[in-house]
N, CA and C atoms of all chains as a GROMACS GRO file, in nm:
protein
  633
    1UNK      N    1  10.139  10.218  10.932
    1UNK     CA    2  10.228  10.332  10.909
    1UNK      C    3  10.285  10.324  10.767
    2UNK      N    4  10.359  10.426  10.730
    2UNK     CA    5  10.429  10.422  10.602
    2UNK      C    6  10.568  10.480  10.621
    3UNK      N    7  10.657  10.441  10.532
    3UNK     CA    8  10.788  10.505  10.529
    3UNK      C    9  10.813  10.557  10.388
    4UNK      N   10  10.907  10.651  10.377
    4UNK     CA   11  10.943  10.704  10.245
    4UNK      C   12  11.081  10.655  10.209
    5UNK      N   13  11.089  10.579  10.103
    5UNK     CA   14  11.217  10.527  10.057
    5UNK      C   15  11.264  10.612   9.940
    6UNK      N   16  11.381  10.671   9.954
    6UNK     CA   17  11.427  10.768   9.853
    6UNK      C   18  11.557  10.725   9.788
    7UNK      N   19  11.563  10.750   9.660
    7UNK     CA   20  11.687  10.730   9.584
    7UNK      C   21  11.682  10.826   9.467
    8UNK      N   22  11.788  10.906   9.452
    8UNK     CA   23  11.793  11.003   9.344
    8UNK      C   24  11.666  11.090   9.343
    9UNK      N   25  11.590  11.090   9.234
    9UNK     CA   26  11.472  11.175   9.228
    9UNK      C   27  11.344  11.098   9.257
   10UNK      N   28  11.355  10.978   9.305
   10UNK     CA   29  11.236  10.896   9.328
   10UNK      C   30  11.208  10.878   9.476
   11UNK      N   31  11.081  10.878   9.511
   11UNK     CA   32  11.038  10.848   9.647
   11UNK      C   33  10.930  10.741   9.640
   12UNK      N   34  10.950  10.634   9.715
   12UNK     CA   35  10.849  10.528   9.720
   12UNK      C   36  10.783  10.532   9.857
   13UNK      N   37  10.653  10.548   9.858
   13UNK     CA   38  10.578  10.540   9.984
   13UNK      C   39  10.544  10.393  10.006
   14UNK      N   40  10.592  10.338  10.116
   14UNK     CA   41  10.571  10.196  10.144
   14UNK      C   42  10.489  10.183  10.272
   15UNK      N   43  10.376  10.115  10.259
   15UNK     CA   44  10.296  10.090  10.380
   15UNK      C   45  10.354   9.969  10.452
   16UNK      N   46  10.368   9.979  10.582
   16UNK     CA   47  10.431   9.872  10.658
   16UNK      C   48  10.390   9.883  10.805
   17UNK      N   49  10.430   9.784  10.882
   17UNK     CA   50  10.402   9.782  11.026
   17UNK      C   51  10.534   9.785  11.103
   18UNK      N   52  10.530   9.842  11.225
   18UNK     CA   53  10.654   9.845  11.305
   18UNK      C   54  10.710   9.706  11.331
   19UNK      N   55  10.624   9.604  11.328
   19UNK     CA   56  10.667   9.468  11.359
   19UNK      C   57  10.727   9.397  11.238
   20UNK      N   58  10.718   9.462  11.122
   20UNK     CA   59  10.774   9.402  11.001
   20UNK      C   60  10.926   9.410  11.002
   21UNK      N   61  10.990   9.318  10.931
   21UNK     CA   62  11.136   9.323  10.920
   21UNK      C   63  11.174   9.410  10.801
   22UNK      N   64  11.301   9.450  10.803
   22UNK     CA   65  11.353   9.528  10.690
   22UNK      C   66  11.346   9.445  10.562
   23UNK      N   67  11.364   9.314  10.574
   23UNK     CA   68  11.357   9.228  10.456
   23UNK      C   69  11.219   9.236  10.391
   24UNK      N   70  11.118   9.239  10.475
   24UNK     CA   71  10.981   9.249  10.424
   24UNK      C   72  10.961   9.377  10.342
   25UNK      N   73  11.023   9.486  10.389
   25UNK     CA   74  11.014   9.612  10.314
   25UNK      C   75  11.087   9.598  10.180
   26UNK      N   76  11.201   9.531  10.182
   26UNK     CA   77  11.277   9.512  10.058
   26UNK      C   78  11.197   9.428   9.958
   27UNK      N   79  11.121   9.332  10.012
   27UNK     CA   80  11.039   9.251   9.922
   27UNK      C   81  10.930   9.335   9.856
   28UNK      N   82  10.875   9.430   9.934
   28UNK     CA   83  10.775   9.519   9.876
   28UNK      C   84  10.838   9.607   9.769
   29UNK      N   85  10.960   9.651   9.795
   29UNK     CA   86  11.031   9.734   9.697
   29UNK      C   87  11.062   9.655   9.570
   30UNK      N   88  11.086   9.527   9.588
   30UNK     CA   89  11.120   9.440   9.476
   30UNK      C   90  11.015   9.451   9.365
   31UNK      N   91  10.889   9.454   9.406
   31UNK     CA   92  10.782   9.459   9.307
   31UNK      C   93  10.776   9.595   9.237
   32UNK      N   94  10.836   9.696   9.299
   32UNK     CA   95  10.831   9.830   9.240
   32UNK      C   96  10.953   9.862   9.155
   33UNK      N   97  11.069   9.812   9.194
   33UNK     CA   98  11.191   9.855   9.127
   33UNK      C   99  11.264   9.742   9.057
   34UNK      N  100  11.210   9.620   9.064
   34UNK     CA  101  11.270   9.513   8.986
   34UNK      C  102  11.412   9.479   9.031
   35UNK      N  103  11.439   9.501   9.158
   35UNK     CA  104  11.570   9.464   9.214
   35UNK      C  105  11.544   9.375   9.335
   36UNK      N  106  11.604   9.255   9.338
   36UNK     CA  107  11.579   9.164   9.451
   36UNK      C  108  11.634   9.223   9.581
   37UNK      N  109  11.578   9.180   9.695
   37UNK     CA  110  11.623   9.232   9.825
   37UNK      C  111  11.773   9.226   9.844
   38UNK      N  112  11.838   9.123   9.788
   38UNK     CA  113  11.983   9.110   9.808
   38UNK      C  114  12.061   9.222   9.740
   39UNK      N  115  11.997   9.291   9.645
   39UNK     CA  116  12.064   9.402   9.578
   39UNK      C  117  12.026   9.538   9.636
   40UNK      N  118  11.952   9.535   9.746
   40UNK     CA  119  11.908   9.660   9.807
   40UNK      C  120  11.976   9.682   9.942
   41UNK      N  121  12.008   9.807   9.967
   41UNK     CA  122  12.056   9.844  10.099
   41UNK      C  123  11.971   9.961  10.147
   42UNK      N  124  11.917   9.949  10.266
   42UNK     CA  125  11.834  10.055  10.321
   42UNK      C  126  11.907  10.123  10.436
   43UNK      N  127  11.908  10.255  10.433
   43UNK     CA  128  11.978  10.332  10.537
   43UNK      C  129  11.882  10.434  10.595
   44UNK      N  130  11.866  10.428  10.727
   44UNK     CA  131  11.776  10.523  10.793
   44UNK      C  132  11.840  10.661  10.794
   45UNK      N  133  11.772  10.758  10.737
   45UNK     CA  134  11.827  10.893  10.734
   45UNK      C  135  11.822  10.953  10.874
   46UNK      N  136  11.923  11.030  10.908
   46UNK     CA  137  11.928  11.087  11.041
   46UNK      C  138  12.036  11.018  11.120
   47UNK      N  139  12.022  10.886  11.134
   47UNK     CA  140  12.124  10.812  11.210
   47UNK      C  141  12.225  10.747  11.117
   48UNK      N  142  12.190  10.734  10.988
   48UNK     CA  143  12.275  10.665  10.890
   48UNK      C  144  12.299  10.518  10.924
   49UNK      N  145  12.207  10.459  11.000
   49UNK     CA  146  12.220  10.317  11.030
   49UNK      C  147  12.172  10.234  10.910
   50UNK      N  148  12.252  10.136  10.873
   50UNK     CA  149  12.211  10.042  10.769
   50UNK      C  150  12.113   9.942  10.832
   51UNK      N  151  11.997   9.928  10.770
   51UNK     CA  152  11.895   9.839  10.827
   51UNK      C  153  11.933   9.692  10.804
   52UNK      N  154  11.913   9.613  10.908
   52UNK     CA  155  11.943   9.470  10.899
   52UNK      C  156  11.816   9.394  10.866
   53UNK      N  157  11.830   9.303  10.768
   53UNK     CA  158  11.716   9.229  10.715
   53UNK      C  159  11.631   9.161  10.822
   54UNK      N  160  11.698   9.099  10.919
   54UNK     CA  161  11.625   9.013  11.011
   54UNK      C  162  11.559   9.090  11.125
   55UNK      N  163  11.599   9.215  11.145
   55UNK     CA  164  11.542   9.292  11.255
   55UNK      C  165  11.414   9.363  11.213
   56UNK      N  166  11.329   9.391  11.309
   56UNK     CA  167  11.206   9.463  11.276
   56UNK      C  168  11.235   9.612  11.261
   57UNK      N  169  11.140   9.680  11.200
   57UNK     CA  170  11.154   9.824  11.182
   57UNK      C  171  11.158   9.894  11.318
   58UNK      N  172  11.069   9.852  11.409
   58UNK     CA  173  11.064   9.914  11.541
   58UNK      C  174  11.199   9.902  11.612
   59UNK      N  175  11.261   9.784  11.602
   59UNK     CA  176  11.391   9.760  11.666
   59UNK      C  177  11.498   9.854  11.613
   60UNK      N  178  11.477   9.900  11.489
   60UNK     CA  179  11.582   9.982  11.427
   60UNK      C  180  11.541  10.128  11.418
   61UNK      N  181  11.443  10.163  11.504
   61UNK     CA  182  11.400  10.303  11.518
   61UNK      C  183  11.341  10.362  11.391
   62UNK      N  184  11.282  10.275  11.308
   62UNK     CA  185  11.214  10.324  11.189
   62UNK      C  186  11.067  10.345  11.225
   63UNK      N  187  11.023  10.470  11.216
   63UNK     CA  188  10.888  10.503  11.260
   63UNK      C  189  10.803  10.549  11.142
   64UNK      N  190  10.676  10.578  11.174
   64UNK     CA  191  10.588  10.631  11.071
   64UNK      C  192  10.650  10.757  11.009
   65UNK      N  193  10.642  10.766  10.877
   65UNK     CA  194  10.691  10.883  10.802
   65UNK      C  195  10.844  10.894  10.801
   66UNK      N  196  10.913  10.793  10.850
   66UNK     CA  197  11.059  10.794  10.843
   66UNK      C  198  11.105  10.797  10.698
   67UNK      N  199  11.221  10.858  10.677
   67UNK     CA  200  11.280  10.858  10.542
   67UNK      C  201  11.398  10.762  10.542
   68UNK      N  202  11.395  10.670  10.448
   68UNK     CA  203  11.500  10.569  10.437
   68UNK      C  204  11.562  10.581  10.297
   69UNK      N  205  11.694  10.585  10.293
   69UNK     CA  206  11.762  10.593  10.164
   69UNK      C  207  11.783  10.453  10.109
   70UNK      N  208  11.771  10.443   9.978
   70UNK     CA  209  11.792  10.315   9.911
   70UNK      C  210  11.919  10.322   9.828
   71UNK      N  211  12.005  10.223   9.846
   71UNK     CA  212  12.123  10.209   9.760
   71UNK      C  213  12.114  10.074   9.690
   72UNK      N  214  12.151  10.072   9.564
   72UNK     CA  215  12.147   9.947   9.488
   72UNK      C  216  12.288   9.895   9.466
   73UNK      N  217  12.296   9.765   9.442
   73UNK     CA  218  12.427   9.704   9.421
   73UNK      C  219  12.479   9.740   9.282
   74UNK      N  220  12.605   9.776   9.276
   74UNK     CA  221  12.665   9.811   9.147
   74UNK      C  222  12.722   9.686   9.082
   75UNK      N  223  12.775   9.704   8.962
   75UNK     CA  224  12.832   9.592   8.886
   75UNK      C  225  12.947   9.525   8.961
   76UNK      N  226  13.023   9.606   9.036
   76UNK     CA  227  13.138   9.549   9.107
   76UNK      C  228  13.098   9.488   9.242
   77UNK      N  229  12.964   9.472   9.262
   77UNK     CA  230  12.913   9.402   9.378
   77UNK      C  231  12.904   9.488   9.504
   78UNK      N  232  12.963   9.607   9.501
   78UNK     CA  233  12.952   9.696   9.616
   78UNK      C  234  12.823   9.778   9.602
   79UNK      N  235  12.777   9.835   9.713
   79UNK     CA  236  12.659   9.920   9.705
   79UNK      C  237  12.699  10.061   9.663
   80UNK      N  238  12.613  10.123   9.585
   80UNK     CA  239  12.642  10.259   9.540
   80UNK      C  240  12.635  10.355   9.659
   81UNK      N  241  12.693  10.473   9.641
   81UNK     CA  242  12.683  10.579   9.741
   81UNK      C  243  12.538  10.623   9.750
   82UNK      N  244  12.497  10.660   9.870
   82UNK     CA  245  12.360  10.709   9.884
   82UNK      C  246  12.349  10.845   9.818
   83UNK      N  247  12.247  10.858   9.736
   83UNK     CA  248  12.225  10.988   9.673
   83UNK      C  249  12.076  11.018   9.665
   84UNK      N  250  12.038  11.130   9.724
   84UNK     CA  251  11.900  11.176   9.714
   84UNK      C  252  11.904  11.317   9.656
   85UNK      N  253  11.844  11.334   9.542
   85UNK     CA  254  11.845  11.465   9.477
   85UNK      C  255  11.760  11.563   9.556
   86UNK      N  256  11.800  11.691   9.551
   86UNK     CA  257  11.723  11.795   9.619
   86UNK      C  258  11.647  11.877   9.515
   87UNK      N  259  11.520  11.906   9.544
   87UNK     CA  260  11.441  11.981   9.445
   87UNK      C  261  11.500  12.118   9.415
   88UNK      N  262  11.571  12.177   9.514
   88UNK     CA  263  11.629  12.310   9.494
   88UNK      C  264  11.723  12.313   9.373
   89UNK      N  265  11.785  12.198   9.345
   89UNK     CA  266  11.881  12.195   9.236
   89UNK      C  267  11.814  12.180   9.099
   90UNK      N  268  11.681  12.167   9.102
   90UNK     CA  269  11.611  12.143   8.976
   90UNK      C  270  11.503  12.246   8.950
   91UNK      N  271  11.511  12.360   9.019
   91UNK     CA  272  11.406  12.460   9.003
   91UNK      C  273  11.389  12.493   8.855
   92UNK      N  274  11.266  12.490   8.810
   92UNK     CA  275  11.241  12.520   8.669
   92UNK      C  276  11.275  12.666   8.644
   93UNK      N  277  11.351  12.691   8.542
   93UNK     CA  278  11.402  12.825   8.518
   93UNK      C  279  11.328  12.892   8.403
   94UNK      N  280  11.198  12.886   8.407
   94UNK     CA  281  11.123  12.949   8.298
   94UNK      C  282  11.060  13.078   8.345
   95UNK      N  283   7.048  10.386   6.253
   95UNK     CA  284   7.124  10.335   6.367
   95UNK      C  285   7.259  10.282   6.320
   96UNK      N  286   7.356  10.363   6.334
   96UNK     CA  287   7.489  10.323   6.289
   96UNK      C  288   7.575  10.290   6.411
   97UNK      N  289   7.665  10.201   6.388
   97UNK     CA  290   7.764  10.173   6.491
   97UNK      C  291   7.704  10.110   6.615
   98UNK      N  292   7.597  10.036   6.597
   98UNK     CA  293   7.539   9.972   6.716
   98UNK      C  294   7.580   9.826   6.725
   99UNK      N  295   7.680   9.791   6.646
   99UNK     CA  296   7.724   9.652   6.644
   99UNK      C  297   7.798   9.615   6.771
  100UNK      N  298   7.907   9.552   6.752
  100UNK     CA  299   7.983   9.508   6.869
  100UNK      C  300   8.059   9.625   6.929
  101UNK      N  301   8.059   9.628   7.056
  101UNK     CA  302   8.137   9.733   7.124
  101UNK      C  303   8.284   9.704   7.099
  102UNK      N  304   8.364   9.809   7.084
  102UNK     CA  305   8.508   9.785   7.065
  102UNK      C  306   8.567   9.715   7.186
  103UNK      N  307   8.656   9.624   7.156
  103UNK     CA  308   8.717   9.548   7.266
  103UNK      C  309   8.793   9.645   7.356
  104UNK      N  310   8.783   9.625   7.486
  104UNK     CA  311   8.858   9.714   7.577
  104UNK      C  312   9.007   9.702   7.548
  105UNK      N  313   9.070   9.818   7.540
  105UNK     CA  314   9.210   9.818   7.500
  105UNK      C  315   9.299   9.761   7.608
  106UNK      N  316   9.262   9.788   7.730
  106UNK     CA  317   9.347   9.744   7.839
  106UNK      C  318   9.264   9.667   7.940
  107UNK      N  319   9.288   9.538   7.953
  107UNK     CA  320   9.205   9.457   8.043
  107UNK      C  321   9.210   9.505   8.187
  108UNK      N  322   9.322   9.569   8.224
  108UNK     CA  323   9.333   9.614   8.362
  108UNK      C  324   9.236   9.726   8.395
  109UNK      N  325   9.185   9.791   8.290
  109UNK     CA  326   9.095   9.903   8.312
  109UNK      C  327   8.952   9.858   8.341
  110UNK      N  328   8.927   9.730   8.327
  110UNK     CA  329   8.789   9.683   8.337
  110UNK      C  330   8.729   9.705   8.475
  111UNK      N  331   8.805   9.671   8.577
  111UNK     CA  332   8.755   9.689   8.712
  111UNK      C  333   8.746   9.837   8.743
  112UNK      N  334   8.627   9.883   8.778
  112UNK     CA  335   8.613  10.026   8.802
  112UNK      C  336   8.680  10.069   8.931
  113UNK      N  337   8.666   9.988   9.034
  113UNK     CA  338   8.723  10.025   9.163
  113UNK      C  339   8.848   9.944   9.191
  114UNK      N  340   8.932   9.937   9.092
  114UNK     CA  341   9.057   9.865   9.108
  114UNK      C  342   9.153   9.949   9.191
  115UNK      N  343   9.174   9.910   9.315
  115UNK     CA  344   9.260   9.990   9.402
  115UNK      C  345   9.395   9.924   9.424
  116UNK      N  346   9.422   9.819   9.349
  116UNK     CA  347   9.553   9.755   9.362
  116UNK      C  348   9.658   9.833   9.286
  117UNK      N  349   9.783   9.800   9.309
  117UNK     CA  350   9.889   9.862   9.232
  117UNK      C  351   9.928  10.000   9.282
  118UNK      N  352  10.013  10.062   9.206
  118UNK     CA  353  10.067  10.191   9.246
  118UNK      C  354  10.052  10.292   9.132
  119UNK      N  355  10.063  10.417   9.167
  119UNK     CA  356  10.071  10.522   9.064
  119UNK      C  357  10.193  10.608   9.093
  120UNK      N  358  10.243  10.668   8.988
  120UNK     CA  359  10.360  10.753   9.000
  120UNK      C  360  10.316  10.897   8.975
  121UNK      N  361  10.341  10.983   9.072
  121UNK     CA  362  10.310  11.125   9.056
  121UNK      C  363  10.441  11.200   9.031
  122UNK      N  364  10.443  11.285   8.930
  122UNK     CA  365  10.568  11.352   8.892
  122UNK      C  366  10.553  11.503   8.911
  123UNK      N  367  10.646  11.560   8.985
  123UNK     CA  368  10.639  11.702   9.022
  123UNK      C  369  10.696  11.791   8.912
  124UNK      N  370  10.685  11.922   8.935
  124UNK     CA  371  10.734  12.021   8.839
  124UNK      C  372  10.881  11.999   8.807
  125UNK      N  373  10.959  11.961   8.908
  125UNK     CA  374  11.104  11.945   8.888
  125UNK      C  375  11.138  11.804   8.841
  126UNK      N  376  11.038  11.722   8.814
  126UNK     CA  377  11.063  11.588   8.762
  126UNK      C  378  11.092  11.484   8.868
  127UNK      N  379  11.060  11.514   8.993
  127UNK     CA  380  11.076  11.414   9.099
  127UNK      C  381  10.955  11.321   9.097
  128UNK      N  382  10.982  11.195   9.125
  128UNK     CA  383  10.875  11.095   9.119
  128UNK      C  384  10.834  11.047   9.257
  129UNK      N  385  10.705  11.037   9.278
  129UNK     CA  386  10.652  10.981   9.402
  129UNK      C  387  10.564  10.861   9.367
  130UNK      N  388  10.606  10.744   9.415
  130UNK     CA  389  10.531  10.623   9.387
  130UNK      C  390  10.446  10.592   9.509
  131UNK      N  391  10.315  10.595   9.489
  131UNK     CA  392  10.225  10.573   9.603
  131UNK      C  393  10.122  10.467   9.566
  132UNK      N  394  10.064  10.405   9.668
  132UNK     CA  395   9.959  10.308   9.645
  132UNK      C  396   9.839  10.377   9.581
  133UNK      N  397   9.776  10.302   9.490
  133UNK     CA  398   9.659  10.358   9.422
  133UNK      C  399   9.552  10.399   9.523
  134UNK      N  400   9.538  10.318   9.626
  134UNK     CA  401   9.431  10.349   9.721
  134UNK      C  402   9.461  10.478   9.798
  135UNK      N  403   9.588  10.513   9.809
  135UNK     CA  404   9.622  10.642   9.871
  135UNK      C  405   9.589  10.755   9.775
  136UNK      N  406   9.619  10.735   9.647
  136UNK     CA  407   9.591  10.837   9.547
  136UNK      C  408   9.441  10.866   9.538
  137UNK      N  409   9.362  10.763   9.567
  137UNK     CA  410   9.216  10.775   9.558
  137UNK      C  411   9.158  10.872   9.661
  138UNK      N  412   9.240  10.912   9.758
  138UNK     CA  413   9.195  11.013   9.854
  138UNK      C  414   9.162  11.142   9.779
  139UNK      N  415   9.234  11.167   9.672
  139UNK     CA  416   9.206  11.284   9.588
  139UNK      C  417   9.097  11.250   9.488
  140UNK      N  418   8.991  11.330   9.489
  140UNK     CA  419   8.882  11.303   9.395
  140UNK      C  420   8.927  11.323   9.251
  141UNK      N  421   9.016  11.420   9.230
  141UNK     CA  422   9.066  11.443   9.094
  141UNK      C  423   9.141  11.320   9.044
  142UNK      N  424   9.229  11.267   9.129
  142UNK     CA  425   9.305  11.149   9.090
  142UNK      C  426   9.212  11.028   9.078
  143UNK      N  427   9.115  11.019   9.168
  143UNK     CA  428   9.022  10.907   9.162
  143UNK      C  429   8.951  10.906   9.027
  144UNK      N  430   8.906  11.025   8.984
  144UNK     CA  431   8.838  11.033   8.855
  144UNK      C  432   8.930  10.993   8.742
  145UNK      N  433   9.054  11.040   8.750
  145UNK     CA  434   9.150  11.004   8.645
  145UNK      C  435   9.173  10.854   8.640
  146UNK      N  436   9.182  10.794   8.759
  146UNK     CA  437   9.220  10.653   8.766
  146UNK      C  438   9.104  10.559   8.738
  147UNK      N  439   8.981  10.609   8.754
  147UNK     CA  440   8.867  10.518   8.740
  147UNK      C  441   8.779  10.550   8.621
  148UNK      N  442   8.802  10.663   8.554
  148UNK     CA  443   8.711  10.697   8.445
  148UNK      C  444   8.724  10.595   8.333
  149UNK      N  445   8.610  10.555   8.278
  149UNK     CA  446   8.616  10.455   8.171
  149UNK      C  447   8.696  10.510   8.053
  150UNK      N  448   8.775  10.427   7.994
  150UNK     CA  449   8.862  10.475   7.886
  150UNK      C  450   8.992  10.523   7.944
  151UNK      N  451   8.982  10.598   8.049
  151UNK     CA  452   9.102  10.638   8.120
  151UNK      C  453   9.177  10.750   8.053
  152UNK      N  454   9.250  10.826   8.132
  152UNK     CA  455   9.339  10.927   8.077
  152UNK      C  456   9.464  10.856   8.028
  153UNK      N  457   9.526  10.910   7.926
  153UNK     CA  458   9.643  10.841   7.873
  153UNK      C  459   9.750  10.828   7.979
  154UNK      N  460   9.762  10.932   8.065
  154UNK     CA  461   9.865  10.927   8.169
  154UNK      C  462   9.841  10.811   8.265
  155UNK      N  463   9.715  10.796   8.304
  155UNK     CA  464   9.689  10.700   8.409
  155UNK      C  465   9.696  10.557   8.358
  156UNK      N  466   9.678  10.539   8.228
  156UNK     CA  467   9.693  10.403   8.175
  156UNK      C  468   9.836  10.357   8.195
  157UNK      N  469   9.929  10.451   8.187
  157UNK     CA  470  10.069  10.416   8.209
  157UNK      C  471  10.105  10.424   8.357
  158UNK      N  472  10.008  10.459   8.439
  158UNK     CA  473  10.034  10.467   8.583
  158UNK      C  474  10.116  10.587   8.623
  159UNK      N  475  10.115  10.691   8.539
  159UNK     CA  476  10.192  10.812   8.569
  159UNK      C  477  10.105  10.934   8.554
  160UNK      N  478  10.115  11.025   8.648
  160UNK     CA  479  10.045  11.152   8.634
  160UNK      C  480  10.146  11.264   8.656
  161UNK      N  481  10.153  11.356   8.562
  161UNK     CA  482  10.247  11.468   8.573
  161UNK      C  483  10.177  11.591   8.627
  162UNK      N  484  10.245  11.660   8.719
  162UNK     CA  485  10.191  11.784   8.774
  162UNK      C  486  10.294  11.895   8.751
  163UNK      N  487  10.294  11.954   8.631
  163UNK     CA  488  10.396  12.054   8.600
  163UNK      C  489  10.382  12.178   8.687
  164UNK      N  490  10.268  12.194   8.753
  164UNK     CA  491  10.248  12.314   8.833
  164UNK      C  492  10.266  12.291   8.983
  165UNK      N  493  10.293  12.168   9.021
  165UNK     CA  494  10.308  12.141   9.164
  165UNK      C  495  10.454  12.110   9.194
  166UNK      N  496  10.510  12.188   9.287
  166UNK     CA  497  10.652  12.169   9.319
  166UNK      C  498  10.671  12.042   9.402
  167UNK      N  499  10.796  11.997   9.406
  167UNK     CA  500  10.828  11.870   9.471
  167UNK      C  501  10.787  11.869   9.619
  168UNK      N  502  10.820  11.979   9.690
  168UNK     CA  503  10.788  11.983   9.832
  168UNK      C  504  10.638  11.969   9.856
  169UNK      N  505  10.561  12.040   9.774
  169UNK     CA  506  10.415  12.036   9.791
  169UNK      C  507  10.361  11.898   9.756
  170UNK      N  508  10.412  11.841   9.647
  170UNK     CA  509  10.361  11.710   9.605
  170UNK      C  510  10.392  11.604   9.711
  171UNK      N  511  10.510  11.614   9.771
  171UNK     CA  512  10.545  11.517   9.875
  171UNK      C  513  10.450  11.533   9.995
  172UNK      N  514  10.424  11.659  10.029
  172UNK     CA  515  10.334  11.685  10.142
  172UNK      C  516  10.195  11.628  10.112
  173UNK      N  517  10.154  11.641   9.989
  173UNK     CA  518  10.023  11.589   9.950
  173UNK      C  519  10.020  11.437   9.962
  174UNK      N  520  10.127  11.371   9.919
  174UNK     CA  521  10.133  11.226   9.930
  174UNK      C  522  10.129  11.185  10.078
  175UNK      N  523  10.200  11.261  10.162
  175UNK     CA  524  10.197  11.232  10.306
  175UNK      C  525  10.055  11.247  10.359
  176UNK      N  526   9.987  11.350  10.307
  176UNK     CA  527   9.849  11.371  10.349
  176UNK      C  528   9.760  11.253  10.308
  177UNK      N  529   9.780  11.202  10.188
  177UNK     CA  530   9.701  11.088  10.141
  177UNK      C  531   9.710  10.973  10.242
  178UNK      N  532   9.834  10.942  10.284
  178UNK     CA  533   9.853  10.830  10.376
  178UNK      C  534   9.800  10.862  10.514
  179UNK      N  535   9.820  10.987  10.554
  179UNK     CA  536   9.766  11.028  10.684
  179UNK      C  537   9.614  11.012  10.681
  180UNK      N  538   9.555  11.055  10.572
  180UNK     CA  539   9.410  11.048  10.558
  180UNK      C  540   9.360  10.904  10.559
  181UNK      N  541   9.431  10.815  10.490
  181UNK     CA  542   9.394  10.674  10.488
  181UNK      C  543   9.389  10.618  10.629
  182UNK      N  544   9.492  10.653  10.706
  182UNK     CA  545   9.505  10.602  10.841
  182UNK      C  546   9.397  10.662  10.932
  183UNK      N  547   9.381  10.790  10.918
  183UNK     CA  548   9.290  10.864  11.004
  183UNK      C  549   9.146  10.825  10.978
  184UNK      N  550   9.111  10.806  10.850
  184UNK     CA  551   8.972  10.775  10.817
  184UNK      C  552   8.933  10.635  10.863
  185UNK      N  553   9.035  10.553  10.899
  185UNK     CA  554   9.002  10.419  10.944
  185UNK      C  555   8.954  10.422  11.090
  186UNK      N  556   8.954  10.536  11.154
  186UNK     CA  557   8.892  10.549  11.285
  186UNK      C  558   8.987  10.565  11.402
  187UNK      N  559   8.952  10.507  11.512
  187UNK     CA  560   9.025  10.506  11.639
  187UNK      C  561   9.104  10.633  11.670
  188UNK      N  562   9.231  10.630  11.638
  188UNK     CA  563   9.319  10.736  11.684
  188UNK      C  564   9.317  10.856  11.589
  189UNK      N  565   9.342  10.970  11.646
  189UNK     CA  566   9.358  11.087  11.561
  189UNK      C  567   9.495  11.147  11.587
  190UNK      N  568   9.547  11.208  11.486
  190UNK     CA  569   9.675  11.278  11.501
  190UNK      C  570   9.668  11.403  11.416
  191UNK      N  571   9.744  11.501  11.457
  191UNK     CA  572   9.750  11.625  11.378
  191UNK      C  573   9.828  11.599  11.250
  192UNK      N  574   9.785  11.663  11.143
  192UNK     CA  575   9.867  11.661  11.023
  192UNK      C  576   9.946  11.791  11.019
  193UNK      N  577  10.078  11.782  11.037
  193UNK     CA  578  10.158  11.904  11.050
  193UNK      C  579  10.178  11.976  10.916
  194UNK      N  580  10.153  12.104  10.914
  194UNK     CA  581  10.174  12.184  10.792
  194UNK      C  582  10.259  12.306  10.828
  195UNK      N  583  10.371  12.321  10.761
  195UNK     CA  584  10.456  12.437  10.784
  195UNK      C  585  10.386  12.561  10.728
  196UNK      N  586  10.385  12.670  10.807
  196UNK     CA  587  10.312  12.790  10.764
  196UNK      C  588  10.353  12.840  10.626
  197UNK      N  589  10.483  12.829  10.592
  197UNK     CA  590  10.530  12.889  10.468
  197UNK      C  591  10.478  12.816  10.343
  198UNK      N  592  10.429  12.695  10.359
  198UNK     CA  593  10.380  12.625  10.240
  198UNK      C  594  10.228  12.622  10.234
  199UNK      N  595  10.163  12.683  10.334
  199UNK     CA  596  10.018  12.670  10.345
  199UNK      C  597   9.944  12.710  10.217
  200UNK      N  598   9.981  12.826  10.161
  200UNK     CA  599   9.907  12.875  10.046
  200UNK      C  600   9.922  12.781   9.926
  201UNK      N  601  10.046  12.744   9.896
  201UNK     CA  602  10.070  12.654   9.783
  201UNK      C  603   9.998  12.522   9.803
  202UNK      N  604  10.002  12.475   9.928
  202UNK     CA  605   9.940  12.347   9.957
  202UNK      C  606   9.789  12.355   9.938
  203UNK      N  607   9.731  12.468   9.980
  203UNK     CA  608   9.587  12.483   9.964
  203UNK      C  609   9.548  12.488   9.817
  204UNK      N  610   9.630  12.555   9.736
  204UNK     CA  611   9.600  12.562   9.594
  204UNK      C  612   9.607  12.424   9.529
  205UNK      N  613   9.708  12.347   9.566
  205UNK     CA  614   9.722  12.212   9.511
  205UNK      C  615   9.607  12.123   9.559
  206UNK      N  616   9.572  12.138   9.688
  206UNK     CA  617   9.465  12.057   9.744
  206UNK      C  618   9.332  12.090   9.674
  207UNK      N  619   9.315  12.216   9.644
  207UNK     CA  620   9.194  12.258   9.574
  207UNK      C  621   9.188  12.194   9.436
  208UNK      N  622   9.300  12.196   9.366
  208UNK     CA  623   9.306  12.136   9.233
  208UNK      C  624   9.280  11.986   9.240
  209UNK      N  625   9.336  11.922   9.342
  209UNK     CA  626   9.323  11.777   9.353
  209UNK      C  627   9.193  11.736   9.420
  210UNK      N  628   9.117  11.835   9.467
  210UNK     CA  629   8.989  11.807   9.531
  210UNK      C  630   9.008  11.706   9.643
  211UNK      N  631   9.090  11.742   9.738
  211UNK     CA  632   9.123  11.647   9.845
  211UNK      C  633   9.117  11.713   9.982
   0.00000   0.00000   0.00000
């Protein structure tokens, strides 16, 4: 299966298995965004549940084609607010 | 017979493998949204496959980015979903419907035609 990890204007398609842990997904993201798993927070869209590293995706109701929001750690050590840009706000005006 | 000496050194060693399906590519929509997908998913599109594997390479693909100024974000996302659906489906066993909302059908068909997918 795959999930879509979104932050701002970026979407990362991540191939994964239901038996994988959230940490494993974060490790895959690490290679794409240069941020270690400890600086990532994943939130399942719809339920707004923060994914726990040690639990599997299936346990946390993350299914094929699920959309997961990514928040990164800020300088003050807290995680940033979740923000996913909408294409409607960027319609080309030509 | 001019210029039959040494072939110019390949500029980018990563381009040497013709069927290099590792890594990711970034597809950028009309509104500047980015979709990062596995190269092997992008290869579902013959247009992208040609871009990614042609010797010498397109300048965009050497940087791992392809811009689609004519494809809107919604359509490009749907196309990426289709790539992954297709990867899964072509591996056999199970089949599933690929859902397409009626209102995007025409745009999606035009993009699919362009991408030869």
